[in-house]
N, C-alpha and C positions, 0 to 999 in steps of 0.2 A: 965698176965692180959688178960682177954678175951674181945675181941671186937665183937660187933654185926655188921654184914655186911649186909646192905640193897642193893637191886638191884638199879642200877643207874637210872632206869626209874621211880622209885617211887617218888623221890624228885620233878621232874617237875610236876607230876600229883598232888601232894599235893599242890604245889604252885598255879597251875591253878584252882583247886577246891576251894581253900580258896579265891582266888580273885573273882571267880564267885559268891560265897556265899556273899561276901562283896558287890559286885555291885548290887545283887538282893535286899539286904537290903536297899541300898541307893535308888534304884528305888521305893521300896514300901514306904519309907519315903517321897520321892518327890511326889508320887501320892497322899498320904494323905494330903500333904501341898496344892496341887492343888485343892483338893475337899473341903477343909475347907473353910467355908465362912469368908470373911474378915469383921470386924466391920466397919461401916461407921463412919467416923470422922466428927464432925461438922465443917463447914467452917466458919472460923472467918471473921467477917466483917472488912474490912480495910477502914480506912478513906481516902477520896479522897485527894490526894496531889496536890497542885497547880503546874501548869506547869511552869518550869523555863523560865524566859524571858532573852534572850540573847541580849546584846547591839549590836546596828548596828556598824559595822566596817567601817571606811572610805575607799573609793576606792583608791588604790594607783595610783599615777600619774607616767606614764612611759615616759621617754624622747623619742622624735621622732628619728627614725633611719635614718641614712644618706642614700642617694640613692645608689643603688647597682653599683659598678664600672663595667664598660664594660670590658669584657675579650678580649684580642687581638685575631684576627683571624689568624690562621696559615695556610700556604699554604701546600697542600698535595703534596709531591714530586711524580713525575711520576716514576713508576716502569720500570725497563729495559725490553725490549722486549725479549721474549724467542726465541732462534734460531729455525728455522723451520726444521722439520725432513723430510727426503725423504718420498715420498708417499709409504706406505706399502700396499701390496695387501690384499683384504678382505679375511679372512679365513671363510670356511663354518662353520655354527653353528652345534655343535654336537647334535645328537638326540639319545634318549634312544631307545633301541630295544623294540618292542611291545611284550607283553606277551599274548599268546593265552588264550581265555576265558575258554577253556575246562579244564585247570589245576586248581584244587582246592587245596589250601595249607592244608586244614584240612584233606584231604584224601591222605596224602603222603604215599608212599610205604616204606620209610625207617622207621624202628622201633627204638625207643630210646635206 
């Protein structure tokens, strides 16, 4: 039996071209629908319906709440005193070295 062998790139091209043709057809049909005038429908006259009357509900009676009980006051315990440490000498604060203004980082001599 003889088989016809098509290049593998033809099948995706056929699928893409068919889908594009189909989408263009849908766009043309949609545009025709947008341009078509719609017939105006007559508005039916609805009879006015009476508003429903709701009966008044009696207000519920709530029992009076008892007075709030007073909470007992608790005494805050005193925290123990921390032991005192021997006096430490003050250390000098470190300072950053000053950078001369003549150095510009964008004109560095090292090449990447």
